[in-house]
C-alpha positions in Angstrom: 10.8 -9.4 -3.8 10.8 -5.9 -2.2 11.1 -2.5 -3.8 9.3 0.8 -2.6 9.1 4.0 -4.6 10.9 5.9 -1.9 12.2 5.5 1.6 11.2 6.5 5.1 8.1 8.7 5.0 7.8 8.1 1.3 6.0 4.9 2.1 2.6 6.6 1.8 3.3 8.1 -1.6 5.1 5.3 -3.2 2.5 4.2 -5.6 3.2 4.5 -9.3 -0.1 6.3 -10.0 0.6 8.9 -7.3 4.1 9.6 -8.6 2.9 9.9 -12.2 0.3 12.4 -11.1 2.7 14.4 -9.0 5.5 14.4 -11.7 3.0 15.8 -14.2 2.0 18.9 -12.2 2.8 21.8 -14.5 4.6 23.9 -11.9 8.0 23.4 -10.3 7.3 21.4 -7.1 9.1 19.1 -4.8 7.9 16.6 -2.2 9.9 16.1 1.1 9.7 13.5 3.8 9.6 14.5 7.5 13.4 14.2 7.6 13.6 16.7 4.8 14.7 14.1 2.3 13.6 14.5 -1.3 10.8 12.0 -2.3 10.1 13.3 -5.8 10.2 16.4 -8.0 7.9 17.4 -10.9 9.2 17.2 -14.4 9.0 21.0 -14.7 11.4 21.4 -11.7 13.8 18.8 -13.2 13.7 20.6 -16.6 14.2 24.1 -15.1 17.1 23.0 -13.0 18.7 20.5 -15.3 18.6 17.7 -12.7 17.6 14.1 -12.8 15.0 12.4 -10.6 17.4 9.5 -9.8 20.1 11.8 -8.6 18.1 13.8 -6.1 15.5 11.3 -4.7 16.5 10.2 -1.2 19.0 13.1 -0.6 18.5 15.8 1.9 17.0 18.9 0.2 19.9 21.1 1.5 22.4 18.9 -0.5 20.6 19.8 -3.7 19.3 23.3 -3.0 21.5 25.7 -1.0 20.9 29.3 0.0 22.6 31.6 -2.5 25.6 33.5 -1.3 24.0 36.9 -1.5 21.0 35.8 0.7 22.6 33.3 3.0 22.9 34.6 6.5 20.7 37.6 5.8 18.9 38.7 9.0 15.7 39.3 7.1 15.7 36.0 5.2 16.4 32.9 7.3 18.2 30.0 5.6 16.0 27.6 3.7 16.8 24.7 6.0 15.7 26.7 9.1 12.5 27.7 7.4 11.7 24.1 6.5 12.5 22.9 10.0 10.1 25.6 11.3 7.3 24.4 8.9 7.9 20.8 9.9 7.8 21.4 13.7 5.0 24.0 13.7 2.8 22.6 11.0 2.3 26.1 9.6 2.9 27.0 5.9 5.7 29.3 5.0 6.2 31.6 2.0 9.6 33.0 1.3 10.1 36.1 -0.8 12.4 36.4 -3.8 15.6 34.8 -2.9 18.7 33.4 -4.7 19.4 29.7 -4.4 22.2 27.6 -5.7 21.1 24.3 -7.3 23.5 21.5 -8.2 22.8 20.4 -11.8 22.9 16.8 -13.2 26.2 15.1 -13.6 25.4 15.1 -17.4 25.4 18.9 -17.1 28.8 18.9 -15.3 27.4 18.9 -11.7 28.0 22.6 -11.3 26.0 25.0 -9.1 23.6 27.3 -10.9 21.8 30.3 -9.4 18.0 30.4 -9.4 15.7 33.2 -8.1 12.6 31.7 -6.5 9.8 32.4 -4.2 9.2 29.2 -2.2 5.9 28.2 -0.7 6.2 25.3 1.7 3.0 23.6 2.7 2.8 20.8 5.3 0.5 17.8 4.4 -0.9 15.9 7.3 -2.0 12.3 7.6 -5.2 11.0 9.1 -3.8 11.4 12.6 -2.9 15.0 12.2 0.9 14.4 12.0 3.0 16.0 9.3 3.5 13.3 6.7 5.4 15.3 4.2 6.2 18.8 2.9 5.1 20.2 -0.4 7.4 22.9 -1.9 6.3 25.0 -4.8 8.9 27.2 -6.5 7.8 30.3 -8.3 10.5 31.6 -10.7 9.9 35.1 -9.5 12.6 36.6 -11.6 10.3 36.0 -14.6 7.3 37.5 -12.7 9.4 40.4 -11.7 10.4 41.1 -15.3 6.7 40.9 -16.3 5.5 43.1 -13.5 8.3 45.6 -14.1 7.2 45.7 -17.7 3.7 46.5 -16.5 5.0 49.2 -14.3 6.9 50.7 -17.3 3.6 50.6 -19.2 1.8 52.3 -16.4 4.5 55.0 -16.3 4.2 55.4 -20.1 0.4 55.7 -19.6 1.0 58.5 -17.1 3.1 60.4 -19.7 0.9 59.8 -22.7 -2.3 58.2 -21.4 -4.3 58.8 -24.6 -1.7 57.4 -26.9 -1.1 54.0 -25.0 -4.6 53.4 -23.6 -5.5 50.9 -26.3 -2.2 49.1 -26.0 -2.3 48.7 -22.2 -5.9 47.5 -22.4 -4.9 44.8 -24.8 -2.1 43.6 -22.5 -4.5 43.4 -19.5 -7.1 41.7 -21.6 -4.8 38.9 -22.6 -3.2 38.3 -19.2 -4.0 34.8 -17.9 -4.1 36.0 -14.2 -6.6 38.4 -12.9 -5.2 42.0 -12.7 -7.0 44.6 -10.6 -5.7 48.1 -10.0 -7.1 50.2 -7.1 -6.5 53.6 -5.5 -5.2 53.9 -1.9 -8.9 53.5 -0.7 -9.2 50.1 -2.6 -11.6 51.5 -5.2 -11.2 49.5 -8.4 -9.9 51.4 -11.4 -8.8 48.5 -13.7 -10.5 45.1 -13.9 -9.2 42.9 -16.7 -11.0 40.2 -18.6 -9.3 37.4 -16.6 -10.7 39.1 -13.5 -14.2 39.2 -15.1 -14.0 35.5 -15.7 -12.6 34.7 -12.3 -15.1 36.7 -10.2 -18.1 36.4 -12.5 -18.8 40.0 -13.0 -18.2 42.6 -15.7 -15.5 45.3 -15.5 -18.2 48.0 -15.8 -19.9 46.7 -12.6 -16.6 46.3 -10.8 -14.9 49.6 -11.5 -15.6 52.2 -8.9 -16.5 49.6 -6.2 -14.1 48.4 -3.5 -12.1 45.2 -3.5 -13.7 44.0 -0.4 -16.8 42.8 -2.4 -14.6 40.0 -3.7 -13.4 38.9 -0.2 -15.7 36.9 2.2 -17.0 39.0 5.0 -15.1 37.1 7.7 -11.8 38.0 6.1 -12.5 41.7 5.2 -11.2 43.2 8.4 -7.8 41.4 8.3 -7.5 42.1 4.5 -8.2 45.8 5.0 -5.6 46.0 7.8 -3.0 44.3 5.6 -3.7 46.5 2.7 -3.4 49.7 4.7 -0.1 48.5 6.3 1.2 47.7 2.8 0.2 51.0 1.3 1.7 52.9 4.3 5.1 51.3 3.8 7.6 53.4 2.0 9.0 50.9 -0.5 7.7 51.4 -4.0 10.7 50.0 -5.7 9.7 46.3 -5.6 7.6 45.3 -8.6 5.8 42.5 -6.8 4.9 42.1 -3.2 4.8 38.8 -1.2 2.5 36.1 -2.6 -0.4 35.5 -0.2 -2.9 32.6 0.0 -6.4 34.1 0.3 -10.0 33.1 -0.1 -11.9 34.8 -2.9 -15.6 35.4 -3.4 -17.3 35.2 -6.8 -20.4 37.2 -7.7 -22.6 34.1 -7.2 -21.5 33.7 -3.6 -19.1 30.8 -4.3 -15.8 31.0 -2.3 -12.6 29.7 -3.9 -8.9 29.6 -3.0 -6.6 32.1 -4.6 -3.1 33.4 -4.5 -2.5 37.2 -4.8 0.5 39.4 -5.1 0.1 43.2 -4.5 2.4 45.9 -5.7 2.2 49.7 -5.3 3.1 52.4 -7.8 3.7 56.1 -7.1 2.8 58.2 -10.2 2.6 61.9 -10.3 2.1 62.0 -6.5 -0.7 59.4 -6.7 -0.3 56.0 -5.1 -2.2 53.1 -6.5 -2.0 49.3 -6.0 -2.0 46.5 -8.6 -3.1 43.1 -7.5 -2.3 40.0 -9.6 -4.5 37.1 -8.6 -4.4 33.4 -9.6 -7.3 30.9 -9.0 -5.7 27.8 -7.3 -8.8 25.8 -7.0 -7.6 23.1 -9.3 -4.2 22.9 -7.7 -5.7 22.6 -4.2 -8.1 19.9 -5.4 -5.2 18.0 -6.9 -3.2 18.3 -3.7 -6.2 17.1 -1.6 -6.8 14.2 -4.0 -3.1 13.3 -3.9 -3.1 13.4 -0.1 -6.3 11.2 0.0 -4.8 8.8 -2.4 -1.6 8.6 -0.4 -3.4 8.0 2.8 -5.6 5.4 1.2 -2.6 3.6 -0.2 -0.9 3.7 3.2 -3.9 2.1 4.8 -4.3 -0.5 2.1 -0.7 -1.6 2.5 -1.0 -1.6 6.3 -4.2 -3.6 6.3 -3.2 -6.0 3.6 0.4 -6.4 4.9 1.6 -5.3 1.5 4.7 -3.3 0.6 6.1 -1.8 -2.5 9.6 -1.7 -4.0 11.5 0.1 -6.8 14.6 -1.7 -8.1 17.0 0.4 -10.2 18.5 -2.4 -12.2 21.2 -0.1 -13.6 22.6 0.9 -10.2 21.4 -2.4 -8.5 19.8 -0.4 -5.7 16.3 -0.9 -4.3 14.0 1.6 -2.6 11.7 0.0 0.0 8.5 1.1 1.6 8.3 1.0 5.4 5.6 -1.7 5.0 7.9 -4.0 3.0 10.7 -3.6 5.5 8.2 -4.9 8.1 7.6 -8.0 5.9 11.3 -8.8 6.3 11.1 -8.2 10.1 13.1 -5.0 9.9 12.5 -1.3 10.9 11.9 1.0 8.0 15.3 2.6 8.2 17.3 -0.7 8.7 16.7 -2.2 5.2 19.7 -1.3 3.1 19.1 -0.3 -0.5 21.5 -2.7 -2.1 20.2 -5.8 -3.9 22.6 -8.0 -2.0 21.0 -6.8 1.3 17.6 -8.1 0.1 19.3 -11.3 -1.3 20.7 -12.1 2.2 17.1 -12.1 3.6 15.8 -14.8 1.3 15.8 -18.4 2.5 18.8 -20.2 1.1 16.8 -23.1 -0.3 14.5 -20.7 -2.2 17.1 -18.3 -3.5 18.4 -20.2 -6.6 14.9 -20.7 -8.1 13.8 -17.2 -7.1 16.8 -15.6 -8.8 16.2 -17.7 -11.9 12.6 -16.4 -11.9 13.9 -12.8 -11.7 16.3 -13.3 -14.6 13.5 -14.7 -16.7 11.2 -11.8 -15.8 13.8 -9.3 -17.1 13.1 -10.8 -20.5 9.4 -11.4 -20.2 8.6 -8.1 -18.6 6.7 -9.5 -15.6 7.6 -11.2 -12.3 5.4 -13.4 -10.1 6.6 -15.7 -7.4 6.5 -17.0 -3.8 9.5 -17.5 -1.4 10.5 -17.7 2.2 12.4 -15.0 4.1 14.3 -15.4 7.3 13.7 -12.7 9.9 16.5 -11.5 12.2 15.0 -13.5 15.0 15.4 -16.7 12.9 11.7 -17.2 12.2 10.7 -18.1 8.6 7.9 -16.3 6.8 6.3 -16.7 3.4 6.0 -13.8 0.9 4.5 -13.5 -2.6 5.6 -10.9 -5.1 4.4 -9.4 -8.4 6.2 -6.8 -10.4 6.5 -5.3 -13.9 9.8 -4.6 -15.7 10.5 -1.4 -17.6 12.9 -1.4 -20.5 14.9 1.3 -22.3 14.7 2.2 -25.9 17.0 -0.7 -26.8 15.0 -3.3 -24.9 17.3 -3.5 -21.8 15.6 -4.0 -18.4 16.3 -0.8 -16.4 13.7 -0.8 -13.6 11.4 -3.2 -11.8 8.4 -1.9 -9.8 6.3 -4.3 -7.7 4.7 -5.4 -4.5 5.3 -8.0 -1.8 2.6 -9.5 0.4 2.8 -11.7 3.5 1.2 -15.1 2.7 2.5 -16.9 5.8 -1.1 -17.5 7.2 -2.2 -18.9 3.8 0.8 -21.2 3.7 0.2 -22.3 7.2 -3.4 -23.0 6.4 -2.5 -24.9 3.3 0.0 -27.0 5.3 -2.7 -27.7 7.9 -5.1 -28.8 5.2 -2.3 -30.9 3.5 -1.5 -32.6 6.8 -5.2 -33.2 7.5 -5.7 -34.6 4.0 -2.8 -37.0 4.5 -3.6 -38.0 8.1 -6.5 -39.8 9.6 -8.8 -37.2 11.2 -9.6 -39.4 14.3 -6.2 -40.8 15.2 -3.8 -38.4 13.6 -2.0 -41.3 12.0 -1.0 -41.3 8.3 -4.0 -42.3 6.1 -4.1 -44.6 3.2 -2.7 -42.1 0.7 0.3 -41.1 2.8 0.9 -44.7 3.8 0.9 -45.9 0.2 3.2 -43.1 -0.9 5.7 -43.9 1.9 5.5 -47.6 1.1 6.1 -47.0 -2.6 9.2 -44.9 -2.0 10.4 -47.5 0.5 9.9 -50.5 -1.8 11.6 -48.6 -4.6 14.6 -47.8 -2.5 14.8 -51.4 -1.1 14.6 -52.8 -4.6 17.7 -50.9 -5.6 19.8 -52.0 -2.5 18.3 -55.5 -2.3 17.2 -54.9 1.3 14.2 -56.3 3.2 11.0 -54.7 4.5 7.9 -55.9 6.3 4.2 -55.0 6.1 2.0 -55.6 9.1 -1.8 -55.6 8.7 -3.5 -55.1 12.0 -7.2 -55.6 12.5 -9.0 -55.4 15.9 -11.0 -58.5 17.0 -14.7 -58.0 17.6 -14.3 -54.2 17.7 -17.9 -53.8 16.3 -19.2 -55.1 19.7 -17.7 -52.1 21.5 -19.4 -49.7 19.0 -22.7 -51.5 19.3 -22.7 -51.7 23.1 -21.0 -48.5 24.2 -21.5 -46.2 21.2 -19.2 -44.6 18.6 -17.7 -42.1 21.0 -16.3 -44.9 23.2 -15.2 -46.8 20.1 -13.4 -43.7 18.7 -11.6 -43.3 22.0 -10.4 -46.9 21.8 -9.2 -46.3 18.3 -7.2 -43.3 19.4 -5.5 -45.3 22.1 -4.8 -48.2 19.7 -3.1 -45.7 17.4 -1.0 -44.3 20.2 0.1 -47.7 21.4 0.9 -48.9 17.9 3.0 -45.8 17.2 4.9 -46.4 20.5 5.7 -50.0 19.4 7.3 -49.0 16.2 10.9 -47.9 15.6 11.8 -44.3 14.5 12.3 -45.5 10.9 8.9 -47.3 10.7 5.5 -45.9 9.7 2.1 -46.9 11.0 -1.1 -45.7 9.4 -4.9 -46.2 9.6 -6.6 -47.6 6.5 -10.1 -47.0 7.9 -12.4 -48.5 10.5 -10.4 -50.7 12.8 -7.7 -51.6 10.2 -4.1 -50.4 10.5 -1.0 -51.0 8.5 2.6 -50.7 9.7 5.6 -50.6 7.3 8.9 -51.7 8.8 12.2 -51.0 7.2 14.8 -52.3 7.3 14.3 -55.7 8.9 17.2 -58.1 9.1 15.1 -61.3 9.6 11.6 -62.7 10.2 12.6 -63.0 13.9 13.0 -59.2 14.2 9.7 -58.6 12.4 8.0 -61.2 14.7 9.4 -59.5 17.8 8.0 -56.1 16.8 4.6 -57.7 15.9 4.4 -59.6 19.2 5.3 -56.4 21.1 2.3 -54.7 19.3 0.1 -57.7 20.0 0.9 -57.5 23.7 0.5 -53.8 24.0 -2.8 -53.6 22.1 -4.1 -56.5 24.2 -3.8 -54.5 27.5 -7.1 -53.2 29.0 -8.5 -49.8 27.8 -10.0 -47.5 30.4 -12.6 -45.3 28.6 -15.5 -43.3 30.0 -15.4 -45.4 33.2 -15.3 -48.7 31.3 -12.5 -51.2 31.3 -12.5 -52.7 27.9 -10.6 -55.6 26.4 -9.6 -55.5 22.7 -7.2 -57.9 21.0 -5.6 -57.6 17.5 -5.0 -60.0 14.7 -1.8 -59.3 12.8 -0.8 -60.5 9.3 2.7 -60.0 8.0 4.1 -60.0 4.5 7.8 -59.6 3.6 9.5 -57.8 0.8 10.7 -59.2 -1.5 9.7 -62.8 -0.5 5.9 -62.2 -0.6 5.7 -59.5 -3.3 7.5 -56.6 -5.0 4.6 -54.2 -5.2 2.9 -52.3 -2.4 -0.5 -53.5 -3.5 0.6 -57.2 -3.4 2.4 -56.8 -0.1 -0.6 -55.2 1.7 -3.0 -57.7 0.0 -0.9 -60.6 1.3 -0.6 -59.1 4.8 -4.4 -58.8 4.7 -4.7 -62.4 3.7 -2.4 -63.5 6.6 -4.5 -61.4 9.0 -7.7 -63.2 8.0 -5.9 -66.5 8.7 -4.9 -65.1 12.2 -8.6 -64.4 12.8 -9.6 -67.9 11.6 -7.1 -69.3 14.1 -8.7 -67.8 17.1 -7.7 -64.1 16.8 -5.1 -62.4 19.0 -2.2 -63.9 17.1 0.4 -63.2 14.4 0.6 -65.0 11.1 3.2 -64.6 8.3 1.8 -64.8 4.8 1.9 -68.1 2.9 0.9 -68.6 -0.7 -1.9 -71.0 0.5 -3.6 -67.9 2.0 -4.6 -66.8 -1.5 -8.2 -68.0 -0.9 -9.5 -64.5 -1.1 -7.7 -64.1 -4.4 -9.4 -67.2 -5.6 -12.7 -65.7 -4.6 -11.9 -62.6 -6.7 -11.1 -64.8 -9.7 -14.3 -66.8 -9.1 -16.4 -63.6 -9.0 -14.7 -62.4 -12.1 -15.5 -65.6 -13.9 -19.2 -65.2 -13.1 -19.5 -61.6 -14.1 -19.8 -62.2 -17.8 -22.6 -64.7 -17.3 -24.3 -62.5 -14.7 -24.4 -59.6 -17.2 -25.9 -61.9 -19.9 -28.5 -63.2 -17.5 -29.5 -59.8 -16.2 -28.6 -60.6 -12.7 -27.6 -57.1 -11.8 -30.0 -54.4 -10.5 -29.8 -50.7 -10.0 -30.6 -49.3 -6.6 -31.1 -45.5 -6.3 -30.1 -43.2 -3.5 -31.4 -39.6 -3.7 -29.3 -36.4 -3.3 -31.6 -33.9 -1.6 -31.8 -30.2 -1.0 -31.0 -30.1 2.8 -33.3 -27.2 3.3 -36.4 -28.7 1.7 -35.7 -32.4 1.6 -36.6 -32.5 -2.1 -34.5 -34.6 -4.4 -32.1 -32.8 -6.7 -30.3 -35.9 -8.2 -30.6 -39.6 -8.1 -27.5 -41.7 -7.9 -27.6 -45.1 -9.6 -25.8 -47.9 -7.5 -25.3 -51.4 -8.9 -26.3 -54.5 -6.9 -25.9 -58.3 -7.5 -28.8 -59.8 -5.5 -28.3 -63.4 -6.7 -24.7 -63.6 -5.4 -25.2 -61.6 -2.2 -21.8 -60.1 -2.8 -21.4 -56.4 -1.9 -20.2 -54.0 -4.6 -17.0 -53.4 -2.6 -16.0 -56.9 -3.5 -17.4 -57.6 -6.9 -16.5 -54.2 -8.5 -12.8 -54.6 -7.8 -13.1 -58.2 -9.2 -14.8 -56.8 -12.2 -12.0 -54.3 -12.7 -9.4 -57.0 -12.3 -11.3 -59.3 -14.8 -11.5 -56.5 -17.4 -15.3 -56.5 -17.2 -15.7 -52.9 -15.9 -16.1 -51.2 -19.3 -18.9 -53.6 -20.2 -20.5 -53.3 -16.8 -20.3 -49.6 -17.0 -22.1 -49.5 -20.3 -24.9 -51.5 -18.8 -25.1 -49.2 -15.8 -25.3 -46.1 -18.0 -28.0 -47.6 -20.2 -30.1 -48.8 -17.3 -29.8 -45.4 -15.5 -30.9 -43.6 -18.7 -33.9 -46.0 -19.0 -34.9 -45.3 -15.4 -34.6 -41.6 -16.0 -36.8 -41.9 -19.1 -39.4 -43.9 -17.1 -39.4 -41.3 -14.3 -39.8 -38.5 -16.8 -42.9 -40.3 -18.2 -44.2 -40.6 -14.6 -43.6 -36.8 -14.1 -41.0 -37.2 -11.3 -37.7 -36.6 -13.2 -37.0 -33.0 -12.7 -33.4 -33.9 -11.6 -30.5 -35.6 -13.3 -29.5 -39.3 -12.8 -26.0 -39.8 -11.5 -23.7 -42.6 -12.7 -20.3 -43.6 -11.3 -17.5 -44.1 -13.8 -14.4 -46.2 -13.5 -10.9 -45.3 -14.8 -10.9 -48.2 -17.3 -14.3 -47.1 -18.6 -13.1 -43.6 -19.2 -10.1 -44.9 -21.1 -12.2 -46.7 -23.7 -11.6 -45.1 -27.1 -15.4 -45.1 -27.9 -16.6 -43.9 -24.5 -17.8 -40.5 -25.6 -19.4 -41.9 -28.7 -21.3 -44.5 -26.6 -22.3 -41.8 -24.1 -23.8 -39.6 -26.8 -25.7 -42.5 -28.3 -27.3 -43.5 -25.0 -28.3 -39.9 -24.4 -29.9 -39.6 -27.8 -31.6 -43.0 -27.5 -33.4 -42.0 -24.3 -33.9 -38.3 -25.1 -31.6 -36.9 -22.5 -30.1 -33.4 -22.5 -26.7 -32.9 -21.1 -28.0 -31.5 -17.8 -30.1 -34.7 -17.3 -27.0 -36.8 -16.7 -24.3 -36.5 -14.0 -21.1 -38.5 -14.2 -19.0 -39.1 -11.0 -15.3 -39.4 -11.1 -12.5 -39.7 -8.5 -9.1 -38.1 -8.3 -7.4 -41.4 -8.6 -8.9 -42.0 -12.1 -6.9 -39.1 -13.5 -3.5 -39.8 -12.0 -2.0 -42.1 -14.7 -3.5 -40.5 -17.8 -4.0 -36.9 -16.6 -3.8 -34.9 -19.9 -5.8 -37.4 -21.9 -8.5 -37.8 -19.3 -8.8 -34.0 -18.8 -9.2 -33.5 -22.5 -12.0 -36.1 -22.5 -13.7 -34.5 -19.5 -13.7 -31.1 -21.3 -15.3 -32.7 -24.3 -18.0 -34.2 -22.1 -18.6 -30.8 -20.5 -19.1 -29.4 -24.0 -22.1 -31.7 -24.2 -23.4 -30.0 -21.1 -23.2 -33.2 -19.1 -22.6 -32.5 -15.4 -19.3 -33.7 -13.8 -18.9 -34.5 -10.1 -15.7 -35.2 -8.2 -16.5 -38.0 -5.7 -14.8 -38.8 -2.4 -13.2 -35.3 -2.0 -11.4 -35.0 1.3 -10.5 -38.7 1.5 -6.8 -39.2 1.2 -4.6 -36.5 -0.4 -7.2 -34.4 -2.1 -5.9 -31.4 -3.9 -7.6 -28.0 -3.9 -5.8 -27.4 -7.2 -8.1 -30.0 -8.9 -11.1 -27.9 -8.1 -9.7 -25.0 -10.2 -8.1 -27.0 -13.0 -10.8 -29.7 -13.7 -14.1 -28.9 -15.5 -16.3 -29.7 -12.6 -19.8 -28.8 -11.5 -20.2 -30.6 -8.2 -17.9 -31.7 -5.4 -18.9 -34.6 -3.1 -17.5 -34.3 0.4 -16.3 -37.8 1.5 -18.3 -39.7 4.1 -15.1 -40.3 6.2 -15.3 -36.5 6.9 -19.0 -36.1 7.1 -19.5 -39.0 9.6 -17.4 -37.2 12.2 -19.0 -33.8 11.9 -20.4 -32.5 15.2 -17.7 -34.1 17.4 -14.4 -33.8 15.5 -12.7 -30.5 15.0 -10.4 -31.6 12.2 -13.3 -33.0 10.2 -15.2 -29.8 10.8 -12.3 -27.7 9.6 -11.8 -29.8 6.4 -15.5 -29.7 5.7 -15.7 -25.9 6.2 -12.7 -25.4 4.0 -14.1 -27.5 1.1 -17.5 -25.8 1.3 -16.0 -22.3 1.3 -13.5 -23.1 -1.5 -16.2 -24.7 -3.7 -18.5 -21.7 -3.1 -15.8 -19.3 -4.2 -15.4 -21.4 -7.4 -19.1 -21.6 -8.0 -19.2 -25.4 -7.4 -22.0 -27.2 -5.7 -21.1 -29.3 -2.6 -22.9 -32.6 -1.8 -22.1 -34.1 1.6 -22.1 -37.9 1.4 -22.6 -40.4 4.3 -24.9 -38.2 6.4 -25.8 -40.6 9.2 -26.7 -38.4 12.1 -28.7 -35.3 12.9 -25.5 -33.7 14.3 -23.8 -34.0 10.9 -27.0 -32.7 9.1 -27.2 -29.7 11.5 -23.5 -28.8 11.0 -23.8 -29.0 7.2 -26.9 -26.7 7.2 -25.3 -24.2 9.5 -22.2 -24.1 7.2 -24.1 -23.5 4.0 -23.7 -26.9 2.5 -27.0 -27.1 0.5 -27.1 -30.7 -0.7 -26.5 -34.2 0.8 -27.2 -37.9 0.9 -26.9 -40.7 3.4 -28.7 -43.2 5.5 -30.1 -40.5 7.8 -31.9 -39.1 4.8 -32.7 -42.2 2.7 -31.0 -45.6 2.1 -30.3 -46.8 -1.4 -33.7 -48.2 -2.7 -34.7 -50.5 -5.5 -35.9 -48.4 -8.4 -39.6 -49.1 -7.8 -39.3 -48.1 -4.1 -37.4 -45.0 -5.1 -40.2 -44.1 -7.4 -42.7 -44.6 -4.6 -40.6 -42.5 -2.3 -40.5 -39.6 -4.8 -44.3 -39.8 -5.4 -44.8 -39.7 -1.6 -42.8 -36.5 -1.4 -44.8 -35.0 -4.2 -48.1 -35.5 -2.2 -46.7 -33.8 0.9 
């Protein structure tokens, strides 16, 4: 939400810190913009004039301060507005002599005009480009100085009448004056030099009296000063107690120059003319002004570079002051953004406004606001903003003011959207990936279940596609897959969705379907389209699909069952010669039977020690040295890959027991390696969701570590995002307790499916493993490269290590090294090895 400290040119001085410094200056001052509007006034000015900051800021100065009736129109004293215009256009400072002004008091004081006698010094302040950014006005209440100096003149007259009697008294007055007071004869020889002058110029009165004033003026200014002094003395007016205030450069006894302001008056006594000079050291004020100007310019540049703007919302009047930068965030010129709250409200995207206003209402109680929302520019484009603000309350706890900043986050949002899309879409084909496909199917099935409608699932697998990869290479194979995806999408209706599961497997979800005939017609159309020749890299290739179909609700009421049954039907299509379509039948459950058969053998296999751990190293990509060893289970006697028996183990409820065996065996191997002097790295064990949910998991983990003498950093546990979905809070609590044991936690398969960057910040992780589906395309796929680079950079910013998995080519390895991914594993580095061979591999490295 917007809100600058001031409008127009105030943009550069709208920071709260600058205003606080300015308002605290102990003299009456005012800051004007280039249009002569009031930006701010010091508290001294407000107190002297009985005005309020909120009533004068933003108004033209001539509406608040008018030339007094006895001075207005005087030929010798131009109107204030004309003098300010002259300063603004010429860039030269202007000092006005004593003049009467009429100032409108606060409404609480009746709003009446009250006369003030001031001397006004107007100083232009330039920005880094030399242009006048704003005007600095200092008001000296000269009627007070006049009284003081007239009193001094009276004292001097009394001294002339009775010098001996009043000498001590006058000396005391001069000694206690805070400004330097120097009295000279008409030849500028010093006769009086008070203690303030001694302190200011660094020399004693004894050494100064009798010398000329020019000793306290730098040599380069002495001629002009002497000319001014003689002209002033030669003038006939001796009635004015104080002459015009002049900005000069002084010279201390040690040679240091400093800025000062001096006012000279002349007195005729018994025929002798002498001059009294009252001098004020303004070094501190000038330094403050310079610091303020530097701060203002720095703030302006920061806002410009960071596309940030500030706002100041007066909740009582419901008006907002905007900086020029914040107006730009809403696509408006600086002077086109109205100060009313409703004007800002009209710029907020209608869909975001209710929630945003609710946040604002809550912030008025909490005292702080933070949010993100969209705004609609006048040209119709939509942009994202983020805002932070603090709320000020009055003495009874009511919110009266909100100060804050807005920043343009459109690029960040666009980047997040690109990452989100890439995370939900296949990097090669651009089709929805498994995650998005399942999410769509879940919503669809849920909706169809309510209305008792039908849907169809098509499982498409390319026949003998591996031969194309083996003969022509992966680049040609990838080109074929892209064309398959394009043709499949073209065969579907607008309401259908087709996605890629991986490899050469695709799934299409059709809804609604009125009959099997409609589904078969769409499937046959896809069969014909995919069977047409493919012209790739000068080759004419022939690829055919096998398609299996399951229907909702006839063949299942869950997405998993429907896809599983469509997969079973697809295998039957392949068994029947490929290039055909098969509807699911319950007799196709042979693969389910295999799962049950494997599940039944698992318990026996565990008792008979049929399982074996293979080990694949994670290496430092710069040195090739192992930094971790991942334990991978194998079942040699069954010759069944883990991708088949592990799901069967999960389905049979054997995964917790199998997980305990893997953990114990991995710890035993680590202990053995340590004894052999090759275990300077942790052993990594993959966990399952059911294993984590065992009530005694942490207890068993600690027992295994103690049994084999492992410290927390000797063990690394791998989890996946899917394991936390159903029991997020409980699992996160367990992971935090595991981390308290110093055990390392790794997030596996990151980048596959709908990975969330939030998980990297919210979960107690040490390592992120970049999924092999991303890594395998590095070097020739821009989307994969972008995802990999984003994950590497994000992890680095969170102090997480990144391990790239599935490194199978030198191209991928070179990419990872050049993008500061320090660790990796894959066939290109080392295949998973039996434990004994891994030990030999490590010992071989040690001898190199």
